[in-house]
N, C-alpha and C positions, 0 to 999 in steps of 0.2 A: 160351356165349361168342360163337359166330358171330352169333347173333341180336342179342346186345348190341352187337357191333362194327358191325353193319349200321346202327346209329343214327348212328354218327360221320360217315360221308360225307354222309348226308342232312342232318345238322345243319350241316355245313360248307358244303354247296352251297346248300341251300334254306332253312335257318333253323330256329328253334326250333319253330315251329308244326308243320311237317311232321315234324320229328324226334319230337315227342311222339306224333303219330299212328302213326309207324312203331314206336315203343316199345310202345304199346298193342297193336298188331297182332303184334309179336314175342312179347309176353307170352302173348297168346291162342293164338298158334301153338305156342309151347312147351308150354302147358297142354294143348292139343288133341292134340299128337303124343307127348309124353313123360311127362306126369303121369298115373298110373293113376286111373281107367280110360282107356285110349287112345281117341281119337276122341270124346271128350266134354269139355265145358268145366267140368264139376263134379268136383273132385278127390275121390277116395274117402277118402284119408287126410287127417284134419284138420290134420296137421302141415304139409301142403303149402300151406295157406292163407297163412301169413306169408311164405313164400318168393316167392309170386307178386307181392304188393305191393312186396316188397323189390326184385324184378327190375325192376318198373315204376319205382320211385323211382331206382334206380341208372341206368336208361336215361335218365330225364328229367334227372338231374344231369349225366350225361356229355354229353347233347345240349345242355344249357344252357352248359356250359363250352366246348364246341366252337363253339356259336353266338356266345358272347361273344368267343372268340378270333378268329373270323371277322370280327366287327364291329370289333374293335380293329385288325385288320390293314387293314380298309377305311379306318378313320379315319387310321391312320398313312400309308397311301398317299395319302389326300386331303391331309393336311398337307404331305407331301413334294411333291405337285404344286403346292400353293399356294405353298410356299417357292420352288420353281423358277420359278414364274410371276412372283412379286413381285420376286424378287431378280435374275433374269436380264434383265428388260426395263428399258429406260431410264426410263420414267415409270410411276408407280403407276396413274394414271388409265386408261392404255391396257390394264391387266391386270385391273381390277376386275370387268368384265363376265364374263370367263372364270372368275375365282375365284368370283364369285357363282353362276354356273351349276354349278360343281362342288360348292359347299356346298349348293345347293338339292337336288341329286341325293342327297347323303349324308343330308340331314335329311328327305328325302321331302316337300318342299313344292313348290307350283306355281312359285313364283318367289321369288328372293332378290335384294336390292339392298343394296350396301355403301356406306355414307356415311362419308367421311373428314373428321375435324374435330370440333370441340367443340359445334357447333350442335345443338340438340335437334330431331330429325326428327319431323314430324307428317304422316305419309303419309295419303292418303285411305283406302287399304285396307292391311291387313297389321298385324303386331305388331312393335314395335321392341324389339330386344335390344341393350343397350350392349356395346361392345367396349372393355375396359379391362385394363390390365396394370400391376401395381405401384402402384395408386392413380392411374394416369394414363389418362385416357380418350382413345383414339385415333380413335374413331368409333362407328358403330352399324351393325347389320344389320337390315333390314326383311324379314320372312318373311310371305309370303302364305299364310294358312290353315295355320299350323303344327299338327302333330299332337300331341295331349297325351301320347301314349305315347312320344314321342321326346325328352322333356325330359332324360333321362339322356344321350342322345347330344349334345344341345345343350350340356350342362354340360361335356362332355369336349372337344367340338370348338371351341366359341367362344373359350375362353381361349387355345388354341393359335393360332387365327386372329388373335386380338388381338395376341399376341406377335410373330407374323410380320409383321403389318401395322405394328407399331411399329418393328420393325427396318428394314422397307422405307422407312418415312417418314424415319427418321433417316438412312438411307443416301442417299436422294434429297436431303435437306437438306445433308448433308455434301458431296455431289457439287456442288450449286449453290455452296456456300461455297468449294469448291476451285476452281471455275471463276472465281468472283469474285476469289479471291486471286491466281489466275494472271493474270487481266486486270489487276489492280492492280499485280502485279509487272512485267508488260510495260509498263504505263503509266509506272511509275517508271523503268524502264530507258530508255524513250523520252525521258522528261524529262531524265534524267541525260545521255543522248547529246546532246540539244539544248543543255543547259547547257555541256557540253564544247565543242560546236561554237561556241557563242556566245562562250565564254571565250577560245577560241584563234583561230578564224577571223574573229571580229569585232575582237578586241583587237589582233591583229597589224597589220592595215591601218590601224586607228585610230591606233595609236602611230606608224606611218610617216607618216601625214597630219599628225598633231600636230607631229612632229619637223620635217618639211619646212616646214610653215606657220610654225612658230616661228622657224626659221632665216630665212625670208623676211621675217618681221616685225621682226627685230632689225636696227637700222641699222648699216651697215658690215660685217655678217657676210658678205653675198654680194658677192664682189669683181668678178665679170664676168657677162656675159650667158649664158655657157655654164653656169655654176653655177646661175643662176636658171632656165634652161631644164630642167636636170636635176631641180631641186627641184619645179618645176611638173609635169614628167612623172611624178615619183613621186606627187604629190598626185592627179593625174588617174588614173593607173593603179590606185592603191589605192582610189580612190573607185569606179571601175568594178568592181573586185573586190567591194567592199561591196555595190554595187547588184546584182551578179550573185547574191551569197549571199542577200540579202533577197528577190530575185525567186524563187530556188529554194525558199526557205522558204514563200513565199506560194503558189507552184505546188503544193508538196507538201500544204499545208493544204487547198487547193481539191480536189486529187485525193482525199485521204482523206475529205473531206466530201461527195464526189460532186457538187461544184459546177462541175467543169471540163467544161461542156457544149461539144462541138465545133461550130463553125460551118463546115460542110463546103462545099467548092467544088471544081470541077475544076481540077487543077493538074498540071503536068508535073513529073516527078521531077527532071529536070535543073534546073528553076527552083528547086526546094526545095534542092538541093545547092548551087547558086550562091549563094542567099541565106544558107545556113548558113556557107559558106566566107567570104563577105563580112563576116559578123558577127565573125569571129575576129581581124580587124585584122592586126597584124604576124605572127601565127602562121599566117596563111593561106599563106605561102610554103612551109611545111612539109607542105602537103597536096597530094596528087596525085590528081586525079579522072579516072577512065577514062571512055571514051565509054559512053553508055547504049544499050541495045538498042532502037533505034527510038523513043526519047524516050517511054517509057510514061507514061500519065496515070492518076492516082488521084483518088478522090473523098474528100477529107479536109480537115481544118482546116489551112491552110497554116502558120499561126503555131505551132500545137501540134506539128506534124510537124517543122517547122524547129527548134523548141526541142529536140525529141528528137534530131535529127541533131547539133545543136551540142553537146549534152551528150555524145553518143557520141564525137564527134571530139575534144573537149577531154579526155575521159578517155583516149583513145588518145595524145594529145600528151603528157599527164603521164607516162605510163608508157613512152614511147619515148625512146631516146637522141636527143640534140639533132641529131646528124648523119643520123639515119634519118627518111625521110618517112613520113607516114601515108597509106595508099592507100584510095581509095574506088572500089568496083566495083559496077555496077548490072547485075542480070540479071532476067529475067522468065520466069515459067511461064504456063500457061494461066489461072491464077487469081490469082497474086501477083506483086508487084514486090519484089525484094529488094535492099537497099542494104547492102553489106558494108563495114565500117570496120575496116581491117587495120593493126595496129601491129607493131612489131618489138621489143617489150619482152620481159620474162621469162616472159610467159604467166600463166595463172590455173590453179592446181591444180584438179583435178576436184572435190575436196571443197568448194571455195568457189564452184562455178559457179552455185549457186542463192542462196547467202547474199549475194553482192555486189549483188544486185538489191534488197535491203532498204534501208530508209531508215537513214542514218547508219552504213552498213556499208562498210568499205574492205578492199580485197584485200591480198594479200601484197606487200611492198615499198612500202607506203603511207607508211612513216615518212619517206621522202625527198621526198614530194610534198605539196602543199597541197590542202586540200579537206575538206568536211564529210561526204562520203559520200552526197550527195543526187542527183548527176547521173544515175546509172543507174536509181534508183528513179523519178525524174521522167520519164525517157525511156520507161521501161516503162509508166508510167501513161498518158502521152499516146498511146503506140502503141495500147494496149488501148482507150482512149477512142475511137479512130478505127477500130476493128475490126482492128487489126494486132497484131503480136507481136514480141518481141525475144528472141533466144537467143544463146548463146555457143558459139563453136567455138574451142577452145584446147587446146594441149598445153604442159605446163610446159617452159620454156626455148625455145619456138618462137614466141613472140608470141601475141596474142589477136585473134580476129576476132568482132566483134559484128555480128549480122545483124538489120536492121530490115526486116520484111516487112509490106506493105500490100496490101489487096485491089486487084486490077487493075480499072480501069474499062474495060469492053468497049466496042467501037465502037457497038453498038446502045443502050447505056445513056447515052451522052453526051447532054446537053441540047441 
C-alpha cells in the first residue's frame, strides 16, 4: 500500500505520464523486495504473476483518477478567473487579451485570440472554434497550433467560456441600456422643468402685458395720466422680465452646448461691479458695495462676468427682506479675486448647497419668489468659462453668501 499511495502525489503534481512510470517502478520494487525469491524480478510462485499486473492496473487507475481530478481543478480555477475578469471589468474588450492568455495556458497552445460577435473569422494562422451557448453564437476562439490530445479539454473548457462570455455581453448591453435610460429620464426631467418654467414664468408676465395693453386700448377706460403711466410701467417691467428669462434660456443653451466662448479682456473688478449694479435699475438702491482692495484687475470676458454678478445679486435680492440690503465685498489673495454677495435671508440648508447650482433648481423658500431657477446655473457656467468658480457659504437662518472667485491678473501679465 505505501508503494501504491506513492503514485497519488506524483499523479496530482506531475500528471498521468509520470504517475504511470512511478507505478511500474513501484511494481518492480515490490516484486524485487517482497515476492519470493527476494532480490529477483522473476517470481517463483506462479500464483504471484496475476497479482503484479493487478498492482500495476490499480496504480494506473488511481493515477488516472488523480490526474483527472487535478485537471478538472485547473479547469475550474481557469473558469473562475475568467468569470472574475469578464464580470468585474467595465468593458469586455479590455479583458479579452487576459482571458485569451489564460485559456491558451490551459489548452497548451502558443496563442489564443477571442473574437466577439457573429462574424466568421478567417485568420491567417490557427484553427477556429465557435463559442456558442443554447444555440446562440457569441463569438469564436482562434488557437495557434492546437494539440490533438487536448480535444477533451477543449470540449470541457470552451462551453464554459462561451457561457461566461454570453453573460458578460448581456451585462454590458444591459449596462449601456441602463445608461441610455437614465439619460432619457434626465432629458425628460429637464424638458418637464423647461415646460413648467415656460408655462409659469412666461405666462405670468404675458398675462400682465395683455391686461395692461388691453386696458390702454379700450377708449375711456384710462381716466388720467397717472393710470396710463402705471399701465405703461407694468408693460415695460413685464417685458423686461420676459427679455431676461429668454436671455437666461439662451445663455443656458450656449453653456450646455459649449458655445459660450469668452472674449477675455483686462478689466477692473470695480468696473464689473458698477456695471452689474447699474443693470439692476430701481433695485440698485438695495445694494451696498464695499471698497475693493486696491482695485484688482482680472483677465475675463466683461459681459459674461457681469452677467454672473447680476444673477448672483438678483438671487440675493429675491431671498432678502425688502428692508435689508445686499452687501458686496471684494477681497484678493495672491492668486484670486473674490467677490462676496451677502444677503440676509433664511440661508440655504447644507443638503441643498450643491443642488441649487443645477438648471431649473430652486432653493428652500422659493415658493414666495419668482424665477425659473436658472440664475445660479448660468452664473456658475460663466464663471467656469472664464477660469473662475462659485461656491456657497451659508448657515440655515443666517443668510447666504455666494462667492465669485476669478484668477487675479498679476502686474507682469498685463498687456
